[in-house]
C-alpha positions as CSV (number, residue, x, y, z in Angstrom):
1,M,31.8,198.9,21.4
2,A,29.2,200.6,20.5
3,A,28.9,204.9,20.5
4,L,25.8,206.4,21.4
5,I,24.4,209.1,19.3
6,D,22.1,211.9,21.3
7,R,19.9,213.1,19.2
8,S,16.9,215.6,19.3
9,D,13.4,215.2,17.3
10,C,14.6,218.4,15.5
11,A,17.7,216.3,14.7
12,S,15.6,213.2,13.6
13,Q,13.2,215.5,11.6
14,R,16.1,216.9,9.8
15,R,17.6,213.7,8.9
16,A,14.1,212.1,7.4
17,R,13.8,215.0,5.0
18,L,17.4,214.8,4.0
19,A,16.8,210.9,3.5
20,L,13.1,211.4,1.4
21,W,15.0,214.1,-0.8
22,L,18.1,211.3,-1.4
23,A,15.4,209.3,-2.3
24,R,14.4,211.3,-5.0
25,V,17.8,211.3,-6.8
26,S,19.9,209.3,-8.8
27,L,22.4,207.1,-6.8
28,G,25.2,207.6,-8.9
29,L,25.0,211.3,-8.2
30,L,24.9,212.0,-4.4
31,V,24.7,208.4,-2.6
32,V,26.9,206.0,-4.1
33,A,30.0,208.6,-4.1
34,A,31.1,209.9,-0.2
35,V,33.1,213.4,-0.9
36,A,36.4,211.9,-0.2
37,C,35.8,208.7,-2.1
38,G,33.7,208.2,-5.5
39,D,34.4,204.9,-6.8
40,I,33.0,202.9,-3.8
41,Q,28.9,202.1,-3.1
42,P,28.5,202.4,0.4
43,A,25.9,200.0,0.4
44,D,28.2,196.9,-0.6
45,V,30.2,197.7,2.3
46,A,30.3,194.5,4.6
47,R,30.4,194.7,8.3
48,P,33.3,194.7,9.9
49,T,34.9,190.9,11.1
50,T,37.5,192.6,13.5
51,E,37.2,195.5,15.5
52,A,40.6,197.1,14.4
53,P,42.5,198.0,11.0
54,T,46.3,196.6,10.7
55,Q,49.3,198.6,11.6
56,I,51.5,198.6,9.6
57,V,54.5,201.6,10.7
58,G,57.8,200.2,11.2
59,P,59.4,197.1,11.7
60,G,56.6,195.6,14.2
61,S,54.4,196.7,16.8
62,P,56.1,197.1,20.2
63,D,54.5,196.4,23.6
64,A,52.7,199.6,24.7
65,P,54.9,201.5,26.8
66,A,54.3,201.9,30.7
67,N,51.7,203.9,32.4
68,T,49.5,203.8,29.1
69,T,45.8,204.0,29.5
70,P,43.7,201.2,28.0
71,L,41.9,203.0,24.6
72,G,38.2,203.1,26.0
73,A,34.6,204.1,24.0
74,I,33.5,207.5,22.8
75,Q,29.9,208.6,22.3
76,L,29.1,211.4,20.0
77,T,26.7,214.2,21.1
78,E,24.9,216.4,18.7
79,T,25.1,220.2,19.2
80,F,24.4,223.4,18.3
81,L,20.8,222.0,17.2
82,E,19.3,225.6,17.2
83,I,21.5,226.9,14.1
84,S,22.5,223.4,12.8
85,E,19.8,223.0,9.7
86,Q,19.8,226.8,9.0
87,A,23.6,227.4,9.0
88,F,25.2,224.3,8.1
89,G,23.3,223.0,5.5
90,D,22.9,219.2,4.5
91,R,27.0,218.9,4.2
92,A,28.8,220.1,6.7
93,V,32.9,219.6,5.5
94,F,34.8,221.0,8.4
95,L,35.4,222.2,11.6
96,T,37.7,224.8,13.2
97,E,38.3,226.9,16.0
98,V,38.5,230.9,15.0
99,P,41.5,232.1,16.4
100,G,41.1,234.9,19.2
101,R,37.8,235.3,19.2
102,G,37.1,233.9,22.5
103,E,35.0,230.4,22.3
104,R,34.3,230.7,18.7
105,L,34.2,227.6,16.1
106,A,33.9,228.2,11.6
107,V,32.2,225.0,10.1
108,V,32.3,225.0,6.3
109,N,29.4,223.9,4.2
110,Q,30.6,222.5,0.8
111,A,27.9,224.4,-0.9
112,G,29.9,227.4,-0.6
113,T,29.5,228.9,3.1
114,V,31.6,229.4,6.2
115,V,29.7,229.7,9.8
116,T,30.9,231.2,12.9
117,F,29.2,230.6,16.2
118,R,29.8,230.5,20.1
119,N,31.1,227.2,21.3
120,D,27.8,226.5,23.5
121,P,25.2,224.1,22.7
122,R,22.5,226.8,23.7
123,V,23.5,228.9,21.0
124,D,20.7,230.3,18.9
125,T,22.5,232.5,16.5
126,F,25.7,232.4,14.1
127,D,27.5,234.9,11.5
128,V,28.2,234.2,8.2
129,L,32.0,235.1,7.7
130,L,32.1,234.4,4.2
131,D,29.7,233.3,1.7
132,I,30.8,232.3,-2.4
133,E,28.0,229.9,-3.6
134,D,28.0,231.9,-7.0
135,R,31.8,231.2,-7.2
136,V,31.9,227.6,-6.1
137,S,31.4,225.0,-8.4
138,R,28.8,221.9,-7.3
139,S,29.0,220.5,-10.8
140,G,30.7,217.3,-9.6
141,N,29.5,215.0,-6.1
142,E,32.9,215.9,-4.4
143,E,33.5,219.6,-6.0
144,G,32.7,222.3,-3.5
145,L,34.1,224.5,-0.8
146,L,36.4,221.8,1.1
147,G,38.9,223.9,3.0
148,L,39.6,226.1,5.4
149,A,42.5,227.8,7.5
150,F,42.9,230.9,9.7
151,D,46.1,233.3,9.0
152,P,48.3,232.5,12.4
153,E,47.9,236.5,12.3
154,F,44.4,236.5,12.1
155,V,43.8,238.4,15.2
156,E,46.0,241.5,13.5
157,N,45.2,240.8,10.1
158,G,41.3,239.2,9.3
159,Q,43.3,236.7,6.6
160,F,42.2,233.3,6.1
161,Y,42.3,231.2,3.2
162,V,40.0,228.9,1.4
163,Y,40.7,225.8,-1.1
164,Y,37.1,225.5,-3.6
165,S,36.3,223.8,-6.9
166,A,35.2,226.3,-10.1
167,S,34.4,225.8,-13.4
168,G,35.0,227.3,-17.1
169,P,38.0,225.6,-16.9
170,R,37.3,223.2,-14.3
171,R,39.8,223.7,-11.2
172,S,40.6,223.8,-7.9
173,V,41.2,227.1,-6.0
174,L,43.6,228.2,-3.3
175,S,42.6,231.8,-2.0
176,R,42.6,234.3,0.4
177,F,39.7,236.6,2.0
178,E,39.8,239.4,5.0
179,A,37.5,239.5,7.6
180,D,36.9,243.0,8.9
181,A,36.4,243.9,12.7
182,D,33.0,242.5,12.8
183,G,34.0,239.2,11.4
184,H,32.4,239.1,8.1
185,A,34.6,238.7,4.6
186,D,33.5,240.7,2.0
187,E,34.0,238.4,-1.6
188,S,35.7,241.7,-3.2
189,T,38.3,241.2,-0.9
190,E,39.5,237.5,-2.8
191,F,43.3,237.4,-3.6
192,V,43.9,233.8,-5.6
193,L,47.5,232.4,-4.8
194,L,47.1,229.4,-7.0
195,E,44.8,227.7,-9.3
196,I,45.0,223.9,-10.3
197,E,43.6,222.5,-13.3
198,E,41.4,219.7,-12.5
199,P,41.0,216.9,-15.2
200,F,38.0,215.4,-13.5
201,A,35.4,215.9,-10.8
202,N,36.5,214.2,-8.4
203,H,39.7,213.2,-6.0
204,N,39.8,217.1,-5.4
205,G,41.5,216.8,-1.8
206,G,41.4,220.5,-0.4
207,M,42.5,220.2,3.4
208,L,44.3,223.7,4.6
209,A,46.7,223.8,7.8
210,F,49.3,225.8,8.9
211,G,52.0,224.2,10.1
212,R,54.2,225.4,13.5
213,D,56.7,226.8,11.0
214,N,53.9,228.9,9.8
215,M,53.9,227.7,6.5
216,L,50.6,226.8,4.9
217,Y,50.3,223.2,3.9
218,V,47.6,222.0,1.0
219,G,46.3,218.7,0.3
220,V,45.6,218.3,-3.7
221,G,43.9,215.1,-5.0
222,D,45.6,212.8,-8.1
223,G,43.1,214.6,-10.4
224,G,40.5,212.1,-10.7
225,S,39.0,209.4,-12.7
226,A,40.1,206.0,-11.3
227,G,43.4,204.2,-11.1
228,D,44.9,207.4,-11.9
229,P,45.1,207.4,-15.4
230,R,47.6,209.6,-15.9
231,S,50.2,208.8,-13.4
232,Y,50.4,211.9,-11.5
233,G,50.5,210.5,-8.2
234,Q,54.0,209.4,-8.7
235,N,55.0,213.0,-10.4
236,P,56.0,215.6,-8.4
237,D,56.2,217.5,-11.5
238,T,52.9,218.0,-11.3
239,L,51.0,219.6,-7.8
240,L,48.4,217.0,-8.4
241,G,48.5,213.9,-6.0
242,T,50.4,215.9,-3.3
243,V,50.5,218.0,0.0
244,L,51.8,221.4,-1.0
245,R,54.0,223.3,1.8
246,I,53.8,227.3,0.4
247,I,54.7,230.9,1.9
248,P,51.5,233.1,1.7
249,P,52.1,236.2,0.4
250,G,52.0,239.5,2.6
251,R,49.1,241.9,2.3
252,G,49.8,243.4,-1.6
253,G,52.2,240.7,-2.0
254,E,51.7,239.4,-5.8
255,S,52.3,236.0,-5.1
256,Y,53.2,232.8,-2.8
257,T,56.6,231.7,-2.6
258,S,58.3,228.3,-2.1
259,P,60.6,227.8,0.9
260,D,64.2,226.9,0.3
261,T,63.7,223.9,2.8
262,N,61.1,222.2,0.4
263,P,62.4,218.8,-1.3
264,F,62.4,219.7,-4.6
265,S,63.1,223.7,-4.3
266,R,67.3,223.0,-5.2
267,L,66.6,220.0,-7.5
268,P,66.2,219.9,-11.4
269,E,62.6,217.4,-11.2
270,G,60.1,218.7,-8.8
271,R,57.6,221.1,-8.5
272,P,59.1,223.0,-5.4
273,E,55.6,224.0,-4.0
274,V,55.6,220.2,-3.1
275,W,56.1,218.9,0.7
276,A,55.4,215.5,0.2
277,Y,53.5,213.4,-3.0
278,G,52.2,209.7,-4.1
279,F,48.1,210.6,-2.9
280,R,45.4,209.7,-4.3
281,N,43.0,211.8,-2.1
282,P,43.9,213.3,1.0
283,W,41.1,213.6,2.7
284,R,41.9,215.5,5.7
285,F,45.1,216.2,7.6
286,S,46.2,217.5,10.7
287,F,49.2,219.2,12.9
288,D,49.4,217.4,16.4
289,R,49.6,220.3,18.5
290,A,52.2,219.2,20.9
291,T,54.7,217.4,18.3
292,G,54.3,219.1,14.9
293,D,53.5,215.8,13.5
294,L,51.9,215.6,10.0
295,W,48.9,213.0,10.0
296,L,47.0,212.2,7.0
297,G,44.0,210.2,5.8
298,D,44.6,209.3,2.5
299,V,41.0,207.7,0.4
300,G,42.1,204.7,-1.3
301,Q,40.7,203.0,-4.5
302,G,39.0,199.6,-4.0
303,A,41.0,198.0,-1.6
304,R,42.8,199.6,1.3
305,E,42.4,202.8,3.1
306,E,45.5,204.5,4.9
307,I,46.6,206.9,7.2
308,D,49.8,208.6,7.2
309,L,52.6,210.5,8.8
310,V,53.5,212.4,6.4
311,V,57.2,213.6,6.4
312,R,59.5,216.2,3.8
313,G,59.6,214.6,0.7
314,G,57.8,211.7,1.5
315,N,56.6,209.1,-1.4
316,Y,53.6,207.7,-0.3
317,G,52.9,205.2,-3.0
318,W,50.0,205.9,-5.0
319,N,49.8,204.6,-7.8
320,R,52.0,202.1,-7.6
321,L,50.9,200.9,-4.4
322,E,47.1,201.0,-2.3
323,G,48.2,200.8,1.0
324,S,50.8,198.1,1.4
325,L,49.1,196.5,-1.8
326,C,50.4,196.5,-5.9
327,F,48.5,198.5,-8.0
328,S,50.1,199.1,-11.2
329,P,51.3,196.4,-11.4
330,R,48.8,194.3,-9.4
331,S,52.3,192.5,-8.5
332,G,55.9,193.1,-8.3
333,C,55.2,196.7,-8.1
334,D,58.4,199.1,-7.6
335,T,58.3,199.8,-3.9
336,D,61.7,201.4,-3.0
337,G,61.3,204.5,-1.4
338,V,57.9,204.6,-0.9
339,I,56.9,205.0,2.9
340,A,54.1,202.6,4.7
341,P,51.3,203.8,6.0
342,V,50.9,203.9,9.7
343,V,47.5,202.0,9.8
344,E,45.6,200.7,6.6
345,Y,42.2,198.7,6.5
346,D,40.6,196.7,3.8
347,H,36.8,197.2,2.9
348,T,35.2,195.3,5.2
349,F,35.5,198.1,7.7
350,G,34.5,200.9,5.3
351,C,35.0,202.7,2.0
352,S,36.6,205.8,2.6
353,V,38.6,206.8,5.5
354,T,38.4,210.4,6.8
355,G,41.8,212.2,8.8
356,G,41.2,213.5,12.1
357,Y,43.7,214.4,15.1
358,V,45.7,213.4,17.8
359,Y,43.5,213.7,20.6
360,R,45.0,216.6,23.1
361,G,42.0,217.6,24.8
362,E,41.5,217.5,28.9
363,E,38.0,215.7,29.2
364,I,39.0,212.5,28.0
365,E,42.3,211.1,30.0
366,W,42.1,207.4,28.1
367,L,42.6,209.2,25.0
368,R,45.2,211.6,25.2
369,G,47.7,211.3,22.7
370,A,45.6,209.0,20.6
371,Y,45.6,209.9,16.8
372,V,41.7,209.2,16.2
373,Y,40.0,208.7,12.7
374,G,37.2,207.4,11.2
375,D,35.4,206.3,8.0
376,F,32.7,207.9,5.7
377,C,31.0,204.9,4.7
378,S,30.6,203.0,8.1
379,G,30.5,205.4,10.2
380,R,33.5,203.8,12.4
381,I,35.6,205.9,14.6
382,W,39.3,204.2,15.9
383,A,42.0,205.5,17.5
384,I,45.9,204.5,17.5
385,R,49.0,204.9,19.6
386,V,52.5,205.4,17.6
387,S,56.0,205.9,20.0
388,G,59.0,205.6,18.4
389,G,57.7,205.2,14.7
390,Q,55.6,202.0,15.9
391,A,52.1,201.6,16.4
392,Y,51.7,199.5,19.7
393,D,47.7,200.0,20.0
394,S,44.6,200.4,17.8
395,A,41.2,200.2,18.5
396,L,37.7,200.5,17.3
397,I,36.3,203.4,19.7
398,A,32.9,204.2,18.2
399,D,30.4,202.6,15.9
400,T,27.9,205.2,14.6
401,D,25.2,206.1,12.0
402,V,27.2,209.6,11.2
403,S,28.3,210.2,7.3
404,I,31.7,211.3,8.8
405,S,32.8,214.3,6.7
406,S,35.5,215.7,8.7
407,F,37.1,215.5,12.2
408,G,38.0,219.5,13.9
409,E,39.1,220.6,17.1
410,D,38.4,223.4,19.4
411,P,40.7,226.3,21.3
412,S,41.2,223.2,24.0
413,G,41.7,220.8,21.6
414,E,38.4,218.6,22.2
415,L,37.2,217.0,19.2
416,Y,34.4,217.5,16.8
417,V,32.9,215.7,14.0
418,T,30.9,217.0,11.1
419,G,28.3,214.7,8.7
420,F,26.7,214.4,5.5
421,D,23.5,215.0,7.4
422,G,24.8,218.9,8.3
423,G,25.5,217.9,12.1
424,V,28.0,218.3,14.1
425,Y,28.9,216.2,17.1
426,R,31.2,216.7,20.0
427,V,33.2,213.6,20.8
428,M,32.7,212.1,24.6
429,D,33.7,209.6,26.8
430,A,31.1,207.4,26.5
431,G,31.8,206.0,30.4
432,G,31.9,209.2,31.5
């Protein structure tokens, strides 16, 4: 069930130049590590032996509900060719809609820029919303500008949030900026909400998204190295290895606040910002725009990748477990209170999961309501359906050669893929 990737001569030449440049640098610096992984060599990944990852959520996999359309195949169509090389660079890491600005999209470049442009494949101009390359640290392969979320009142206040790596000391920074009426943000408008000390250069998380509750959710990695040597994942007294839920300050406010409904807000242990914990590197999460469910891809160590449905106060296992496998210790680990993944897969499928979205668009009828996600190393894309807390369908829907750094949604709920080649691709029905 292979997907097709439409390519132009321009795109092929760009990839050829990128490949030549990559060949000149150490594998240990770039090729070995995915943004979200850092520990696994893509060259060591075997081709898959089966089509779909293992479904393990709930007590079993029930029969598919009546009137469910079987999952099919998608293709990725490369788009925005006139501006992609100049605007997105070689590491596009996220795409989202710009609220209230018509059919306008924003793409984050890991080096430190955010660009916006019309959602039109023929577009030939773009605007720079933000350029903070001078503040963003790229000393580590996984460091950089990693996350972007527009305020729910962006149309009125022009405010948006970013998550980036900084140095001196090494830290992750959550900041707010303010755009003017022309869609440009001055660096002087930066308001730093939170700085998290990072002991190592990898596993930085970085995803930002507002929930239906208008709270800002923040994905934070376990602090890096390998194996979580300081056991941050199972320690909700730290911000590392968590998903945070905060109330951003109003204009002129001094800091964010933590809602009283957060699980640790009224307890003596645990940070009040923490919504859920036990993550290694939550590389992309999203809210289902129909149900509000929070889906998250958590990058594994050397054995398992996982997709989680995140709930208030949930413990997702790392570093006691990697997926459903014991990690520390390797056998007989304590699984009490740990929430199992919806889906997990081993490294015959890939080596670094990229969380996606529940498809709520109109163009691919058979995909509606299914969660779509992929793998950075293998380029494979899968879809899964869940009903009543149980998985009942899982399928490989595309087999690409894209190093999938993120998925994204436009205002209509149609899906896009960003890649480390600088490409941005639209998800299309392969049979349509």
